[in-house]
N, C-alpha and C positions, 0 to 999 in steps of 0.2 A: 646665571649656571647656563653651564654648557657640557659637552658632553663629545670627548675625545677619543678621535678614530687613531688609531696605530697605525697604520699604514706597513710599517716594515714587516717583511716576510721574515719567520721566524727562521730559527737554522739549526738544520733536521741534518747535517750533517753526519752527527756522529752516531745515526740510527745504521746500524750495520740493517743491509738489504735482505729478509728472509723469505725470499718470495723460493715456494717450493713451488716443483711440477705438477700440478692437480688432474695430469689430463687420466694419470691410472687411476684416478679415483673415479668415485659415482657423481663427481659434479663435474669434468672433462672439461676443463676449462673454460666456464662460461665469461659470458661478457658483460658488463655494466651495460645496463639499458636506460639508453638516452633518450629523450623526446628527439623527433627530427623537427619537429613545428617550430624551432627555436634562431634568435636572429642570431647575427654574426656574434660572435661575442669580441669585447674590445677593453682597449687600455693594458694594465699590467694585471698580471694572474693573484689570483690570492690561495693563499695554500688554508683548507678548511683543518682546526683542529678539535679536538673532542676527548671529553674525559667523560668517566662515569664510574660510577660506586653505587655498591648496594647497603646496606644495614641491617642483618639478619634482625629475628625480633625486637622490631625498631617501638612495633604496636603492643604493648606488654598486653594487652586485651583479647589481638586478635593474632598475635604471631605475627604480622606481618612482616614482610622488608617494607624499605621506603631506597625508592628508585632517585638516584641523582646524575641531572647527566646535565655538562655545560660547554655549547659550543662559539668558538672564536674565529672569527674572521682574522687571517695571517693574526695580530695579537689583540685583538679586540673581541669580546665578549658581545654575542649580537645576539645568543641564546639560551636560555637554561631550564631545566626542567625539573622538578621535586615531588616525588607524588606514590602514593602506597601502591605496593604491587597488588594486584587481584588476586594472589592465591597465598596459603602459608606455604613457606617453604622448610623443607627440614635440615637444611646446608647451606652455609655461605654460597660455595660451588651453584646450588641451584638460584640464589637469591642473586649472584651477580649475573648467569645466565640471561635471567628475565631482564635484567638492568643492559645489558648488554644489543640484546634484540632492538632495545624497546630505542638505543639510541645508535643503531644504526636504520632502523627505523625513520630516526628524525635525519639523519645524513642523507638519507639518499631523496624525502621531501627535503631537501636545505640544498641538495645539489640539482636536483631538477627545476625546483625556485629561481636560483642562481639562474641555472642554464636561461631562462625563462626573461631574467631581468637583462640577459647578454653581457654579464658576468667572465671572465675568461678565469675558468677555474685550474687549478693545477690537478695535475691526473690522480695524483694520491693525495690521501685524508687519513690524516695519522690519529688513534685514538688510542688514548691512554688508561689504563687496569691497572689495579693494585693488586691481583688477584693470580697468583701466575701458573697453578693448576686449569684454572678456565682458560690460559689465555695460551698456553701449549696445548691444550684439547682441540685448541679453534685453529691453531694455524698450520698444524702439521698434518698432510693429506692421510698419514696411515695412522693415523689418532681415532681411539675407538669412543664409545660414550657408552657407560654400566648403566645410566639411570636415566629409564624408559619415558619419565616424568619430562624431561627437559627435549627431547628427541626433535618436537618441531623445531625450536628455538636452536637447539645444537644446530641443525640441516640447514636453516635460514644464514644463519651466522656464519657457517663454512663455505656456502655458497658465494656470498658475496665477499668472502677471503676470495676465494678461489677467483672472482671475477678480475681479480687483482690495481682496484683502485682504493682499498685499503690496507693501511698498514697498523698494524695490533702492535702497542708497545708494551713492557711489563714497565711498569713505577712503583718505586717503594710507597708507600701509603699517605707519608708523610709529606709528599710531593706531588698527590692527590687532588686538585682544586676543586671535583663535584664532591667531595667529603664535605666540605661546609653546607650542600645540599640534600644529605644522607644520613647525614649523623648528627648525634648530641654535643653540642660543641659547648664550652667556655665563650667569653668575651675574649681572653690574653688567647687561648689558641689558634681563633680565629684571624685575629689582628694579625 
């Protein structure tokens, strides 16, 4: 047996830079919190790519959704996560926000771990999700949240995007690799 690592960087040149000015928002252009006691990064840089998804009412007994996240270094999957959410959500939007917050928390941890290992990390992490309304309300500074239940996740997510190291991109559901970790699938669909 062997593990193959795809070291070639993915090409994200087709992704439009959707950076907004956050200076007139409550986040006021924060910066990414990086550890200061890390070794000097060596070698080629790596790009972190992440996918996230949620499946509303996955568990019919409790009504809880399942969060699925998948993280890649360049083109190699290095971490994946599938877990039932702690609360029952009433809408896909809420379940997706909870999954997105979990994904960002894992990215912050992964970026810090790689810094301590001396890995040269690309300044941008690309995150792909399939809920367009949640993505738009996360990436646009003047968007408003109308669901108080999600307020903490909403502000955490937006503050990390305002820091400028995350690009959140909408993709169609059939191209979301993390759906394998959160949805009920037949063998042929997953293949």
